[in-house]
MOPAC internal coordinates of N, CA, C and O (Angstrom, degrees):
PM7 1SCF
backbone

  N    0.0000 0     0.00 0     0.00 0    0    0    0
  C    1.4291 1     0.00 0     0.00 0    1    0    0
  C    1.5301 1   108.46 1     0.00 0    2    1    0
  O    1.2310 1   119.81 1   -43.95 1    3    2    1
  N    1.3443 1   117.96 1   136.05 1    3    2    1
  C    1.4739 1   120.24 1  -178.57 1    5    3    2
  C    1.5214 1   110.82 1   -70.95 1    6    5    3
  O    1.2310 1   121.56 1   -27.78 1    7    6    5
  N    1.3072 1   114.63 1   152.22 1    7    6    5
  C    1.4562 1   121.48 1   176.90 1    9    7    6
  C    1.5183 1   109.64 1   -86.28 1   10    9    7
  O    1.2310 1   120.79 1   -47.63 1   11   10    9
  N    1.3353 1   116.09 1   132.37 1   11   10    9
  C    1.4426 1   120.97 1   179.43 1   13   11   10
  C    1.5602 1   108.02 1  -111.00 1   14   13   11
  O    1.2310 1   120.80 1   -58.30 1   15   14   13
  N    1.2957 1   116.08 1   121.70 1   15   14   13
  C    1.4307 1   120.74 1   176.90 1   17   15   14
  C    1.5147 1   110.29 1  -100.84 1   18   17   15
  O    1.2310 1   119.74 1   -55.21 1   19   18   17
  N    1.3173 1   118.11 1   124.79 1   19   18   17
  C    1.4246 1   122.53 1   177.22 1   21   19   18
  C    1.5285 1   110.25 1   -89.05 1   22   21   19
  O    1.2310 1   121.63 1   -43.96 1   23   22   21
  N    1.2980 1   114.49 1   136.04 1   23   22   21
  C    1.4716 1   119.21 1   179.97 1   25   23   22
  C    1.5240 1   106.69 1  -112.14 1   26   25   23
  O    1.2310 1   121.26 1   -53.59 1   27   26   25
  N    1.3273 1   115.20 1   126.41 1   27   26   25
  C    1.4664 1   118.21 1   178.09 1   29   27   26
  C    1.5130 1   108.59 1   -81.90 1   30   29   27
  O    1.2310 1   120.56 1   -65.71 1   31   30   29
  N    1.3189 1   116.54 1   114.29 1   31   30   29
  C    1.4493 1   120.78 1   179.72 1   33   31   30
  C    1.5279 1   107.88 1  -152.73 1   34   33   31
  O    1.2310 1   121.32 1   -21.36 1   35   34   33
  N    1.3371 1   115.08 1   158.64 1   35   34   33
  C    1.4375 1   117.84 1   179.23 1   37   35   34
  C    1.5464 1   108.51 1  -157.91 1   38   37   35
  O    1.2310 1   121.49 1   -16.18 1   39   38   37
  N    1.3384 1   114.75 1   163.82 1   39   38   37
  C    1.4211 1   122.04 1   172.94 1   41   39   38
  C    1.5335 1   105.18 1   -98.85 1   42   41   39
  O    1.2310 1   120.26 1   -47.78 1   43   42   41
  N    1.2873 1   117.11 1   132.22 1   43   42   41
  C    1.4735 1   123.09 1  -178.19 1   45   43   42
  C    1.5255 1   107.97 1  -106.34 1   46   45   43
  O    1.2310 1   121.01 1   -49.88 1   47   46   45
  N    1.3377 1   115.66 1   130.12 1   47   46   45
  C    1.4862 1   120.60 1   175.84 1   49   47   46
  C    1.5336 1   107.30 1  -111.74 1   50   49   47
  O    1.2310 1   121.29 1   -49.36 1   51   50   49
  N    1.2997 1   115.14 1   130.64 1   51   50   49
  C    1.4610 1   121.98 1  -178.62 1   53   51   50
  C    1.4888 1   109.61 1  -123.04 1   54   53   51
  O    1.2310 1   119.80 1   -53.37 1   55   54   53
  N    1.3429 1   117.99 1   126.63 1   55   54   53
  C    1.4667 1   120.66 1   174.58 1   57   55   54
  C    1.5014 1   107.70 1   -82.81 1   58   57   55
  O    1.2310 1   121.65 1   -42.65 1   59   58   57
  N    1.3375 1   114.45 1   137.35 1   59   58   57
  C    1.4650 1   119.46 1   178.18 1   61   59   58
  C    1.5041 1   110.57 1  -128.36 1   62   61   59
  O    1.2310 1   120.77 1   -16.25 1   63   62   61
  N    1.2825 1   116.14 1   163.75 1   63   62   61
  C    1.4348 1   121.39 1  -178.44 1   65   63   62
  C    1.5063 1   110.16 1   133.34 1   66   65   63
  O    1.2310 1   120.26 1    10.61 1   67   66   65
  N    1.3153 1   117.11 1  -169.39 1   67   66   65
  C    1.4642 1   121.54 1   179.02 1   69   67   66
  C    1.5305 1   108.80 1   -70.32 1   70   69   67
  O    1.2310 1   120.02 1   -51.35 1   71   70   69
  N    1.3220 1   117.57 1   128.65 1   71   70   69
  C    1.4733 1   119.70 1   179.98 1   73   71   70
  C    1.5507 1   110.65 1   -53.06 1   74   73   71
  O    1.2310 1   120.91 1   -46.80 1   75   74   73
  N    1.2955 1   115.87 1   133.20 1   75   74   73
  C    1.4766 1   120.86 1  -179.16 1   77   75   74
  C    1.5116 1   114.47 1    83.54 1   78   77   75
  O    1.2310 1   119.80 1   175.43 1   79   78   77
  N    1.3351 1   117.99 1    -4.57 1   79   78   77
  C    1.4493 1   121.72 1  -174.98 1   81   79   78
  C    1.5324 1   112.14 1   -93.67 1   82   81   79
  O    1.2310 1   119.61 1  -131.31 1   83   82   81
  N    1.2931 1   118.36 1    48.69 1   83   82   81
  C    1.4325 1   122.86 1   175.71 1   85   83   82
  C    1.5164 1   105.92 1   -98.19 1   86   85   83
  O    1.2310 1   120.35 1  -104.52 1   87   86   85
  N    1.3278 1   116.93 1    75.48 1   87   86   85
  C    1.4634 1   123.67 1  -171.03 1   89   87   86
  C    1.5012 1   109.50 1  -125.98 1   90   89   87
  O    1.2310 1   120.82 1   -35.92 1   91   90   89
  N    1.3275 1   116.04 1   144.08 1   91   90   89
  C    1.4876 1   123.22 1   174.37 1   93   91   90
  C    1.5398 1   107.70 1   -56.61 1   94   93   91
  O    1.2310 1   121.01 1   -50.70 1   95   94   93
  N    1.3091 1   115.67 1   129.30 1   95   94   93
  C    1.4471 1   121.63 1   177.69 1   97   95   94
  C    1.4853 1   116.99 1    87.33 1   98   97   95
  O    1.2310 1   119.52 1   174.43 1   99   98   97
  N    1.3469 1   118.53 1    -5.57 1   99   98   97
  C    1.4329 1   122.23 1   178.80 1  101   99   98
  C    1.5194 1   110.71 1  -103.87 1  102  101   99
  O    1.2310 1   121.17 1   -45.31 1  103  102  101
  N    1.3203 1   115.37 1   134.69 1  103  102  101
  C    1.4757 1   118.83 1  -177.67 1  105  103  102
  C    1.5371 1   112.06 1   -66.45 1  106  105  103
  O    1.2310 1   120.81 1   -39.02 1  107  106  105
  N    1.2817 1   116.05 1   140.98 1  107  106  105
  C    1.4800 1   120.23 1   174.45 1  109  107  106
  C    1.5098 1   107.94 1  -138.33 1  110  109  107
  O    1.2310 1   121.12 1   -19.77 1  111  110  109
  N    1.3176 1   115.47 1   160.23 1  111  110  109
  C    1.4498 1   123.12 1  -178.29 1  113  111  110
  C    1.5230 1   108.65 1  -110.03 1  114  113  111
  O    1.2310 1   121.93 1   -45.28 1  115  114  113
  N    1.3192 1   113.91 1   134.72 1  115  114  113
  C    1.4828 1   120.56 1   175.71 1  117  115  114
  C    1.5430 1   107.25 1  -116.29 1  118  117  115
  O    1.2310 1   121.30 1   -50.64 1  119  118  117
  N    1.3099 1   115.11 1   129.36 1  119  118  117
  C    1.4627 1   119.17 1   178.57 1  121  119  118
  C    1.5538 1   108.76 1  -118.01 1  122  121  119
  O    1.2310 1   122.49 1   -49.26 1  123  122  121
  N    1.3125 1   112.84 1   130.74 1  123  122  121
  C    1.4731 1   120.82 1   177.39 1  125  123  122
  C    1.5159 1   107.07 1  -109.08 1  126  125  123
  O    1.2310 1   120.91 1   -49.50 1  127  126  125
  N    1.3665 1   115.87 1   130.50 1  127  126  125
  C    1.4530 1   121.23 1   179.14 1  129  127  126
  C    1.5104 1   110.55 1  -127.51 1  130  129  127
  O    1.2310 1   120.53 1   -40.09 1  131  130  129
  N    1.3183 1   116.59 1   139.91 1  131  130  129
  C    1.4509 1   122.49 1   175.88 1  133  131  130
  C    1.5123 1   108.88 1  -143.01 1  134  133  131
  O    1.2310 1   120.41 1   -51.47 1  135  134  133
  N    1.3341 1   116.83 1   128.53 1  135  134  133
  C    1.4591 1   120.85 1   177.26 1  137  135  134
  C    1.5014 1   108.75 1  -104.21 1  138  137  135
  O    1.2310 1   119.48 1   -54.51 1  139  138  137
  N    1.3176 1   118.59 1   125.49 1  139  138  137
  C    1.4299 1   124.30 1   179.20 1  141  139  138
  C    1.5247 1   108.65 1   -70.40 1  142  141  139
  O    1.2310 1   118.76 1   -67.98 1  143  142  141
  N    1.3471 1   119.97 1   112.02 1  143  142  141
  C    1.4433 1   121.27 1  -177.74 1  145  143  142
  C    1.5206 1   113.25 1   -83.47 1  146  145  143
  O    1.2310 1   119.92 1   170.92 1  147  146  145
  N    1.3069 1   117.75 1    -9.08 1  147  146  145
  C    1.4521 1   121.42 1  -174.16 1  149  147  146
  C    1.5371 1   111.83 1   -84.83 1  150  149  147
  O    1.2310 1   121.39 1   -21.88 1  151  150  149
  N    1.3118 1   114.95 1   158.12 1  151  150  149
  C    1.4761 1   118.77 1   178.41 1  153  151  150
  C    1.5438 1   111.22 1   -92.28 1  154  153  151
  O    1.2310 1   122.06 1  -154.27 1  155  154  153
  N    1.3259 1   113.66 1    25.73 1  155  154  153
  C    1.4732 1   119.38 1   174.69 1  157  155  154
  C    1.5344 1   109.30 1  -141.31 1  158  157  155
  O    1.2310 1   121.61 1   -18.40 1  159  158  157
  N    1.3042 1   114.53 1   161.60 1  159  158  157
  C    1.4736 1   121.15 1  -179.14 1  161  159  158
  C    1.5178 1   111.10 1   -71.08 1  162  161  159
  O    1.2310 1   120.08 1   -39.15 1  163  162  161
  N    1.3003 1   117.44 1   140.85 1  163  162  161
  C    1.4737 1   123.04 1   172.54 1  165  163  162
  C    1.4976 1   108.53 1   -95.84 1  166  165  163
  O    1.2310 1   119.25 1   -43.21 1  167  166  165
  N    1.3222 1   119.04 1   136.79 1  167  166  165
  C    1.4490 1   122.22 1   179.97 1  169  167  166
  C    1.5133 1   111.44 1  -123.09 1  170  169  167
  O    1.2310 1   120.84 1   -21.92 1  171  170  169
  N    1.3416 1   116.00 1   158.08 1  171  170  169
  C    1.4696 1   123.61 1   178.57 1  173  171  170
  C    1.5659 1   109.43 1    48.62 1  174  173  171
  O    1.2310 1   121.43 1  -120.03 1  175  174  173
  N    1.3087 1   114.87 1    59.97 1  175  174  173
  C    1.4556 1   122.31 1  -179.40 1  177  175  174
  C    1.5088 1   110.99 1   -89.33 1  178  177  175
  O    1.2310 1   119.88 1   -51.55 1  179  178  177
  N    1.3246 1   117.83 1   128.45 1  179  178  177
  C    1.4619 1   121.80 1   177.61 1  181  179  178
  C    1.5006 1   108.87 1  -113.84 1  182  181  179
  O    1.2310 1   120.21 1   -56.58 1  183  182  181
  N    1.3369 1   117.20 1   123.42 1  183  182  181
  C    1.4762 1   122.72 1   179.22 1  185  183  182
  C    1.5338 1   106.38 1  -115.08 1  186  185  183
  O    1.2310 1   120.75 1   -46.75 1  187  186  185
  N    1.3194 1   116.17 1   133.25 1  187  186  185
  C    1.4673 1   122.97 1   177.55 1  189  187  186
  C    1.4997 1   109.80 1  -118.65 1  190  189  187
  O    1.2310 1   120.86 1   -37.19 1  191  190  189
  N    1.3141 1   115.97 1   142.81 1  191  190  189
  C    1.4590 1   121.96 1   177.70 1  193  191  190
  C    1.5376 1   107.57 1  -131.79 1  194  193  191
  O    1.2310 1   120.76 1   -47.59 1  195  194  193
  N    1.3106 1   116.15 1   132.41 1  195  194  193
  C    1.4579 1   120.18 1  -178.78 1  197  195  194
  C    1.5472 1   108.90 1  -144.74 1  198  197  195
  O    1.2310 1   120.37 1   -34.96 1  199  198  197
  N    1.3179 1   116.90 1   145.04 1  199  198  197
  C    1.4409 1   122.16 1   179.91 1  201  199  198
  C    1.5091 1   110.43 1  -160.42 1  202  201  199
  O    1.2310 1   119.52 1   -92.74 1  203  202  201
  N    1.3328 1   118.51 1    87.26 1  203  202  201
  C    1.4558 1   121.02 1  -178.84 1  205  203  202
  C    1.5348 1   111.59 1   -51.84 1  206  205  203
  O    1.2310 1   120.87 1   -51.42 1  207  206  205
  N    1.3270 1   115.93 1   128.58 1  207  206  205
  C    1.4567 1   121.37 1  -178.08 1  209  207  206
  C    1.5316 1   113.33 1    84.36 1  210  209  207
  O    1.2310 1   120.96 1   171.75 1  211  210  209
  N    1.3487 1   115.77 1    -8.25 1  211  210  209
  C    1.4605 1   119.95 1   178.59 1  213  211  210
  C    1.5240 1   111.24 1  -114.19 1  214  213  211
  O    1.2310 1   120.65 1   132.27 1  215  214  213
  N    1.3474 1   116.37 1   -47.73 1  215  214  213
  C    1.4432 1   119.93 1  -179.90 1  217  215  214
  C    1.5267 1   107.98 1  -157.79 1  218  217  215
  O    1.2310 1   121.16 1   -21.71 1  219  218  217
  N    1.3102 1   115.39 1   158.29 1  219  218  217
  C    1.4761 1   121.20 1   176.02 1  221  219  218
  C    1.5294 1   108.19 1   -76.84 1  222  221  219
  O    1.2310 1   120.44 1   -22.94 1  223  222  221
  N    1.3127 1   116.76 1   157.06 1  223  222  221
  C    1.4791 1   118.78 1   178.41 1  225  223  222
  C    1.5304 1   109.79 1   -58.73 1  226  225  223
  O    1.2310 1   121.60 1   -45.29 1  227  226  225
  N    1.3250 1   114.54 1   134.71 1  227  226  225
  C    1.4867 1   121.98 1  -179.03 1  229  227  226
  C    1.5389 1   105.94 1  -128.62 1  230  229  227
  O    1.2310 1   120.57 1   -41.61 1  231  230  229
  N    1.3006 1   116.51 1   138.39 1  231  230  229
  C    1.4319 1   123.41 1   172.74 1  233  231  230
  C    1.5105 1   111.03 1  -120.86 1  234  233  231
  O    1.2310 1   120.59 1   -37.97 1  235  234  233
  N    1.3050 1   116.47 1   142.03 1  235  234  233
  C    1.4793 1   119.68 1   176.87 1  237  235  234
  C    1.5181 1   107.40 1  -138.55 1  238  237  235
  O    1.2310 1   121.28 1   -44.52 1  239  238  237
  N    1.3241 1   115.16 1   135.48 1  239  238  237
  C    1.4433 1   120.54 1   179.45 1  241  239  238
  C    1.5254 1   110.61 1  -104.26 1  242  241  239
  O    1.2310 1   119.62 1   -45.23 1  243  242  241
  N    1.3140 1   118.33 1   134.77 1  243  242  241
  C    1.4245 1   124.40 1   177.06 1  245  243  242
  C    1.5182 1   108.34 1  -117.39 1  246  245  243
  O    1.2310 1   119.93 1   -49.08 1  247  246  245
  N    1.3157 1   117.73 1   130.92 1  247  246  245
  C    1.4434 1   119.49 1  -174.34 1  249  247  246
  C    1.5129 1   112.96 1   -69.41 1  250  249  247
  O    1.2310 1   120.46 1   146.36 1  251  250  249
  N    1.3737 1   116.73 1   -33.64 1  251  250  249
  C    1.4334 1   119.27 1   176.81 1  253  251  250
  C    1.5010 1   112.82 1  -159.85 1  254  253  251
  O    1.2310 1   121.03 1   -24.61 1  255  254  253
  N    1.3005 1   115.64 1   155.39 1  255  254  253
  C    1.4603 1   124.19 1   172.25 1  257  255  254
  C    1.5231 1   105.70 1  -127.95 1  258  257  255
  O    1.2310 1   119.74 1   -62.77 1  259  258  257
  N    1.2882 1   118.09 1   117.23 1  259  258  257
  C    1.4619 1   121.69 1  -177.54 1  261  259  258
  C    1.5389 1   111.40 1   -63.39 1  262  261  259
  O    1.2310 1   120.16 1   -24.56 1  263  262  261
  N    1.2791 1   117.30 1   155.44 1  263  262  261
  C    1.4582 1   121.52 1   179.74 1  265  263  262
  C    1.5323 1   109.98 1   -58.30 1  266  265  263
  O    1.2310 1   122.13 1   -43.52 1  267  266  265
  N    1.3582 1   113.53 1   136.48 1  267  266  265
  C    1.4686 1   122.20 1   177.42 1  269  267  266
  C    1.5176 1   113.50 1    58.21 1  270  269  267
  O    1.2310 1   119.16 1  -157.50 1  271  270  269
  N    1.3193 1   119.20 1    22.50 1  271  270  269
  C    1.4635 1   121.54 1   177.92 1  273  271  270
  C    1.5274 1   109.68 1  -109.28 1  274  273  271
  O    1.2310 1   121.64 1   -13.08 1  275  274  273
  N    1.3473 1   114.47 1   166.92 1  275  274  273
  C    1.4634 1   121.07 1  -176.07 1  277  275  274
  C    1.5358 1   110.73 1  -112.03 1  278  277  275
  O    1.2310 1   121.11 1   -48.05 1  279  278  277
  N    1.3104 1   115.48 1   131.95 1  279  278  277
  C    1.4554 1   122.31 1   175.35 1  281  279  278
  C    1.5219 1   105.98 1   -95.59 1  282  281  279
  O    1.2310 1   120.16 1   -44.60 1  283  282  281
  N    1.3448 1   117.29 1   135.40 1  283  282  281
  C    1.4388 1   121.39 1   175.73 1  285  283  282
  C    1.5151 1   107.92 1  -129.37 1  286  285  283
  O    1.2310 1   120.92 1   -46.86 1  287  286  285
  N    1.3411 1   115.84 1   133.14 1  287  286  285
  C    1.4874 1   122.42 1  -178.46 1  289  287  286
  C    1.5179 1   106.81 1  -134.58 1  290  289  287
  O    1.2310 1   120.17 1   -52.89 1  291  290  289
  N    1.3446 1   117.29 1   127.11 1  291  290  289
  C    1.4602 1   120.81 1   177.54 1  293  291  290
  C    1.4917 1   112.44 1  -115.34 1  294  293  291
  O    1.2310 1   120.00 1   -40.08 1  295  294  293
  N    1.3010 1   117.61 1   139.92 1  295  294  293
  C    1.4479 1   123.82 1   176.35 1  297  295  294
  C    1.5492 1   107.46 1  -133.47 1  298  297  295
  O    1.2310 1   121.37 1   -31.47 1  299  298  297
  N    1.3193 1   114.99 1   148.53 1  299  298  297
  C    1.4439 1   117.69 1   172.94 1  301  299  298
  C    1.5093 1   107.72 1  -103.41 1  302  301  299
  O    1.2310 1   120.81 1   -28.69 1  303  302  301
  N    1.3310 1   116.05 1   151.31 1  303  302  301
  C    1.4577 1   120.54 1   176.11 1  305  303  302
  C    1.5159 1   109.56 1  -149.23 1  306  305  303
  O    1.2310 1   121.70 1   -20.81 1  307  306  305
  N    1.3259 1   114.35 1   159.19 1  307  306  305
  C    1.4633 1   120.47 1   176.54 1  309  307  306
  C    1.5397 1   106.31 1  -122.78 1  310  309  307
  O    1.2310 1   120.68 1   -69.48 1  311  310  309
  N    1.3504 1   116.30 1   110.52 1  311  310  309
  C    1.4701 1   118.58 1  -179.70 1  313  311  310
  C    1.5099 1   111.45 1   -57.28 1  314  313  311
  O    1.2310 1   121.49 1   -40.87 1  315  314  313
  N    1.3519 1   114.75 1   139.13 1  315  314  313
  C    1.4617 1   121.50 1  -179.02 1  317  315  314
  C    1.5465 1   112.34 1  -101.32 1  318  317  315
  O    1.2310 1   120.74 1   153.59 1  319  318  317
  N    1.3577 1   116.19 1   -26.41 1  319  318  317
  C    1.4295 1   121.76 1  -173.91 1  321  319  318
  C    1.5086 1   111.75 1  -128.65 1  322  321  319
  O    1.2310 1   120.06 1   -38.97 1  323  322  321
  N    1.3324 1   117.50 1   141.03 1  323  322  321
  C    1.4452 1   122.36 1   177.10 1  325  323  322
  C    1.5282 1   110.38 1   -83.76 1  326  325  323
  O    1.2310 1   121.72 1   -19.55 1  327  326  325
  N    1.3520 1   114.32 1   160.45 1  327  326  325
  C    1.4562 1   118.91 1   177.75 1  329  327  326
  C    1.5011 1   111.80 1   110.95 1  330  329  327
  O    1.2310 1   120.71 1     1.94 1  331  330  329
  N    1.3505 1   116.24 1  -178.06 1  331  330  329
  C    1.4647 1   120.06 1   179.71 1  333  331  330
  C    1.5309 1   111.08 1   -66.34 1  334  333  331
  O    1.2310 1   120.42 1   -46.73 1  335  334  333
  N    1.2823 1   116.80 1   133.27 1  335  334  333
  C    1.4757 1   122.85 1   179.82 1  337  335  334
  C    1.5217 1   107.62 1  -134.00 1  338  337  335
  O    1.2310 1   122.18 1   -17.98 1  339  338  337
  N    1.3205 1   113.44 1   162.02 1  339  338  337
  C    1.4883 1   119.20 1   179.11 1  341  339  338
  C    1.5185 1   109.25 1  -133.19 1  342  341  339
  O    1.2310 1   121.03 1   -48.01 1  343  342  341
  N    1.3077 1   115.64 1   131.99 1  343  342  341
  C    1.4709 1   122.74 1   171.12 1  345  343  342
  C    1.5034 1   107.58 1   -99.89 1  346  345  343
  O    1.2310 1   120.86 1   -44.74 1  347  346  345
  N    1.2978 1   115.95 1   135.26 1  347  346  345
  C    1.4839 1   120.62 1   178.72 1  349  347  346
  C    1.5215 1   109.03 1  -130.16 1  350  349  347
  O    1.2310 1   121.33 1   -51.14 1  351  350  349
  N    1.3348 1   115.06 1   128.86 1  351  350  349
  C    1.4746 1   119.79 1   176.05 1  353  351  350
  C    1.5216 1   107.61 1  -121.86 1  354  353  351
  O    1.2310 1   121.72 1   -35.73 1  355  354  353
  N    1.3207 1   114.30 1   144.27 1  355  354  353
  C    1.4980 1   119.78 1   177.79 1  357  355  354
  C    1.5134 1   109.33 1  -135.20 1  358  357  355
  O    1.2310 1   121.04 1   -28.03 1  359  358  357
  N    1.3292 1   115.63 1   151.97 1  359  358  357
  C    1.4518 1   122.61 1   178.83 1  361  359  358
  C    1.4767 1   109.22 1  -132.19 1  362  361  359
  O    1.2310 1   121.46 1   -44.31 1  363  362  361
  N    1.3438 1   114.80 1   135.69 1  363  362  361
  C    1.4782 1   120.99 1   176.65 1  365  363  362
  C    1.5250 1   109.73 1  -139.45 1  366  365  363
  O    1.2310 1   120.82 1   -37.06 1  367  366  365
  N    1.2884 1   116.04 1   142.94 1  367  366  365
  C    1.4853 1   123.71 1   170.90 1  369  367  366
  C    1.5203 1   107.43 1  -156.78 1  370  369  367
  O    1.2310 1   119.92 1     2.44 1  371  370  369
  N    1.3089 1   117.76 1  -177.56 1  371  370  369
  C    1.4727 1   119.26 1  -177.17 1  373  371  370
  C    1.4877 1   112.13 1   -66.02 1  374  373  371
  O    1.2310 1   119.41 1   143.00 1  375  374  373
  N    1.3511 1   118.73 1   -37.00 1  375  374  373
  C    1.4555 1   121.43 1  -175.55 1  377  375  374
  C    1.5188 1   113.71 1   -83.64 1  378  377  375
  O    1.2310 1   119.82 1   149.54 1  379  378  377
  N    1.3457 1   117.94 1   -30.46 1  379  378  377
  C    1.4803 1   121.14 1  -177.55 1  381  379  378
  C    1.5577 1   107.91 1  -133.26 1  382  381  379
  O    1.2310 1   121.06 1   -46.26 1  383  382  381
  N    1.2639 1   115.58 1   133.74 1  383  382  381
  C    1.4666 1   120.82 1  -179.68 1  385  383  382
  C    1.5224 1   111.20 1  -124.77 1  386  385  383
  O    1.2310 1   121.31 1   -28.11 1  387  386  385
  N    1.3291 1   115.10 1   151.89 1  387  386  385
  C    1.4546 1   122.84 1   170.76 1  389  387  386
  C    1.5279 1   113.83 1    55.67 1  390  389  387
  O    1.2310 1   121.24 1  -135.39 1  391  390  389
  N    1.3552 1   115.23 1    44.61 1  391  390  389
  C    1.4444 1   119.39 1   172.37 1  393  391  390
  C    1.4924 1   106.96 1   -92.44 1  394  393  391
  O    1.2310 1   119.20 1   -47.70 1  395  394  393
  N    1.3096 1   119.13 1   132.30 1  395  394  393
  C    1.4641 1   119.11 1  -177.57 1  397  395  394
  C    1.5010 1   112.22 1  -146.09 1  398  397  395
  O    1.2310 1   121.76 1   -13.00 1  399  398  397
  N    1.3293 1   114.24 1   167.00 1  399  398  397
  C    1.4624 1   121.00 1   174.93 1  401  399  398
  C    1.4947 1   107.30 1  -149.33 1  402  401  399
  O    1.2310 1   120.38 1   -22.72 1  403  402  401
  N    1.3083 1   116.89 1   157.28 1  403  402  401
  C    1.4546 1   121.23 1   178.26 1  405  403  402
  C    1.5022 1   110.60 1  -142.04 1  406  405  403
  O    1.2310 1   121.33 1   -24.23 1  407  406  405
  N    1.3071 1   115.06 1   155.77 1  407  406  405
  C    1.4549 1   121.89 1  -178.86 1  409  407  406
  C    1.5112 1   108.92 1  -140.28 1  410  409  407
  O    1.2310 1   119.93 1   -55.01 1  411  410  409
  N    1.3416 1   117.74 1   124.99 1  411  410  409
  C    1.4538 1   122.06 1   175.62 1  413  411  410
  C    1.5348 1   108.90 1   -89.42 1  414  413  411
  O    1.2310 1   121.56 1   -47.94 1  415  414  413
  N    1.3271 1   114.61 1   132.06 1  415  414  413
  C    1.4788 1   121.53 1  -179.70 1  417  415  414
  C    1.5069 1   107.94 1  -131.63 1  418  417  415
  O    1.2310 1   121.25 1   -41.38 1  419  418  417
  N    1.3172 1   115.21 1   138.62 1  419  418  417
  C    1.4849 1   120.52 1   174.38 1  421  419  418
  C    1.5155 1   107.46 1  -104.04 1  422  421  419
  O    1.2310 1   119.86 1   -69.00 1  423  422  421
  N    1.3146 1   117.88 1   111.00 1  423  422  421
  C    1.4658 1   123.66 1  -179.95 1  425  423  422
  C    1.5133 1   109.34 1   -90.86 1  426  425  423
  O    1.2310 1   121.64 1   -51.28 1  427  426  425
  N    1.3247 1   114.47 1   128.72 1  427  426  425
  C    1.4737 1   120.86 1   178.60 1  429  427  426
  C    1.5006 1   112.71 1   -87.63 1  430  429  427
  O    1.2310 1   120.07 1   -28.61 1  431  430  429
  N    1.3253 1   117.48 1   151.39 1  431  430  429
  C    1.4741 1   122.00 1   175.84 1  433  431  430
  C    1.5185 1   108.42 1   -69.34 1  434  433  431
  O    1.2310 1   121.82 1   -29.87 1  435  434  433
  N    1.3358 1   114.12 1   150.13 1  435  434  433
  C    1.4755 1   119.23 1   175.49 1  437  435  434
  C    1.5219 1   107.71 1   -71.53 1  438  437  435
  O    1.2310 1   120.99 1   -35.09 1  439  438  437
  N    1.3064 1   115.71 1   144.91 1  439  438  437
  C    1.4718 1   121.22 1  -176.98 1  441  439  438
  C    1.5213 1   109.64 1   -87.26 1  442  441  439
  O    1.2310 1   120.10 1   180.00 1  443  442  441

């Protein structure tokens, strides 16, 4: 039976913008980060970002991520709905599949 090595890795989502400004109708920045844990280059990397009520699903393809380096991708969005929301990012390529991260955000109503 072949040996399977599990690699601990994740996609990190970071909310950016003015502290406390998680408000419907106000622009915010979302940053997705992924560090390649392998000792080889990753190629044809597809990253997806989705957040119902925050932004429409977005996909971005990266041709390569060098070994042990970090990919950073920023997007701006304007929340459309108040209340608890979730951002989900996923990463897939030939060498690594189904890597994901999520971030819970509480969006406030506009005053």
